[in-house]
C-alpha positions in Angstrom: 48.9 -80.9 25.7 46.0 -81.1 23.3 44.5 -84.1 25.1 44.9 -82.3 28.4 43.1 -79.3 26.9 40.2 -81.5 25.9 40.0 -83.2 29.3 40.1 -79.8 31.1 37.3 -78.5 28.8 35.1 -81.5 29.4 35.8 -81.4 33.2 34.9 -77.7 33.2 31.6 -78.3 31.4 30.9 -80.9 34.1 31.8 -78.2 36.7 29.4 -75.8 35.0 26.6 -78.4 35.3 27.4 -78.8 39.0 27.1 -75.0 39.4 23.8 -75.1 37.5 22.3 -77.8 39.9 22.2 -75.2 42.7 19.8 -73.2 40.4 17.5 -76.2 40.1 18.8 -77.5 36.8 19.2 -81.3 37.0 21.2 -82.2 34.0 20.3 -85.9 34.0 16.5 -85.1 33.9 16.3 -81.9 31.9 15.1 -82.5 28.3 16.8 -79.2 27.2 20.1 -80.6 28.4 19.5 -83.5 26.1 18.7 -81.1 23.3 22.0 -79.3 24.0 23.9 -82.5 23.8 22.2 -83.5 20.6 23.0 -80.1 19.2 26.7 -80.4 20.2 26.9 -83.8 18.5 25.2 -82.4 15.3 27.7 -79.5 15.4 30.6 -81.9 15.6 29.4 -83.9 12.7 28.7 -80.7 10.8 32.3 -79.5 11.5 33.7 -82.7 10.1 31.5 -82.5 7.0 32.4 -78.8 6.5 36.1 -79.7 6.7 35.5 -82.5 4.1 33.8 -80.1 1.7 36.3 -77.4 2.1 39.6 -79.3 2.3 38.9 -82.5 0.4 36.3 -81.6 -2.2 37.8 -78.2 -2.6 34.8 -75.9 -2.3 35.4 -72.3 -1.4 34.1 -70.8 1.9 31.7 -68.6 0.0 30.3 -71.6 -2.0 29.7 -73.6 1.2 28.0 -70.6 2.8 25.9 -70.0 -0.3 24.6 -73.6 -0.3 24.0 -73.4 3.4 22.0 -70.2 2.9 19.9 -71.8 0.1 19.2 -75.0 2.0 18.4 -73.4 5.4 15.0 -72.1 4.4 14.0 -75.6 3.2 15.0 -77.1 6.6 13.3 -74.4 8.6 10.1 -74.3 6.5 8.1 -76.8 8.7 9.0 -74.7 11.8 7.9 -71.6 10.0 4.6 -73.2 8.9 4.0 -74.4 12.5 4.7 -71.0 13.9 2.5 -69.3 11.3 -0.4 -71.7 11.9 0.0 -71.4 15.7 0.7 -75.1 16.4 2.2 -74.0 19.7 1.7 -70.9 21.9 3.8 -67.9 20.8 4.2 -64.2 21.3 3.5 -61.8 18.5 6.3 -60.9 16.2 7.7 -57.4 16.5 10.2 -56.1 13.9 13.5 -54.9 15.4 16.6 -53.7 13.6 18.6 -56.2 15.7 17.2 -59.0 13.4 19.2 -58.1 10.3 22.2 -57.2 12.4 22.2 -60.7 14.0 21.8 -62.2 10.6 24.8 -60.2 9.3 26.8 -61.2 12.3 26.0 -64.9 11.8 26.9 -64.7 8.1 30.3 -63.1 8.9 31.0 -65.6 11.7 30.2 -68.5 9.4 32.3 -67.2 6.6 35.3 -66.8 8.9 34.7 -70.3 10.3 34.5 -71.8 6.8 37.5 -69.9 5.6 39.5 -71.3 8.6 38.5 -74.8 7.9 39.4 -74.4 4.2 43.1 -74.2 5.2 44.5 -77.8 4.7 46.6 -77.4 7.8 43.6 -76.3 10.0 42.7 -79.0 12.5 39.0 -79.5 13.1 39.6 -80.0 16.8 41.4 -76.7 17.1 38.9 -74.7 15.1 36.0 -76.3 17.1 37.8 -75.5 20.3 38.1 -71.8 19.3 34.4 -71.8 18.5 33.8 -73.1 22.0 35.2 -69.8 23.2 31.7 -68.4 22.6 31.0 -69.8 26.1 33.0 -66.9 27.6 31.0 -64.3 25.6 27.7 -66.0 26.6 28.8 -66.1 30.2 29.7 -62.5 30.3 26.6 -61.4 28.4 24.4 -63.5 30.7 25.7 -61.8 33.8 25.9 -58.2 32.5 22.9 -58.1 30.2 20.4 -60.6 31.7 21.6 -60.4 35.4 22.0 -64.2 35.7 22.6 -65.3 39.3 25.6 -67.2 40.7 28.2 -65.9 38.2 31.0 -66.2 40.8 30.1 -70.0 41.3 30.2 -70.5 37.5 33.4 -68.4 36.9 35.9 -71.2 37.7 34.2 -73.6 35.3 34.2 -71.0 32.5 37.8 -70.1 33.1 38.5 -73.8 32.9 36.8 -74.0 29.5 39.0 -71.1 28.3 42.1 -72.8 29.7 41.2 -76.0 27.9 40.7 -74.1 24.7 44.1 -72.5 25.1 45.8 -75.8 25.8 44.1 -77.4 22.8 45.1 -74.6 20.5 48.7 -74.6 21.7 49.0 -78.4 21.6 
């Protein structure tokens, strides 16, 4: 059942790409789709490494999160410098209270994720599948908040992703 869930999820992502083509997005020519695929692969490798650190090395979820928080500014420093020196066009920065709320939400989500992976019985494929459930939240938010078009055409693919997640978790 787990393999069927993965296949349904992959087929549903393909279905989502077909629905996106009608909006002018050509997945085989769009550089941002390539970035999305690269990000997905990096996320998969990161999930495996997180599981190794938490389950094999024996680090706690808070220790992994603390190291991540310390190393992140180092990784993002070149981007910050480029932004500050205006190496590319940008809008002016405006402070909003949503900024620390988003940061807090991300910290909580990462802690829960790390804590789930720390469990020796937790399967990386299952935890990663549950994380893919964010597709449903992004889909709903895109339609309700940002008024994205063609939600009805994308709905079967999104429901397929959710069905694939359920089958993977139950498998």
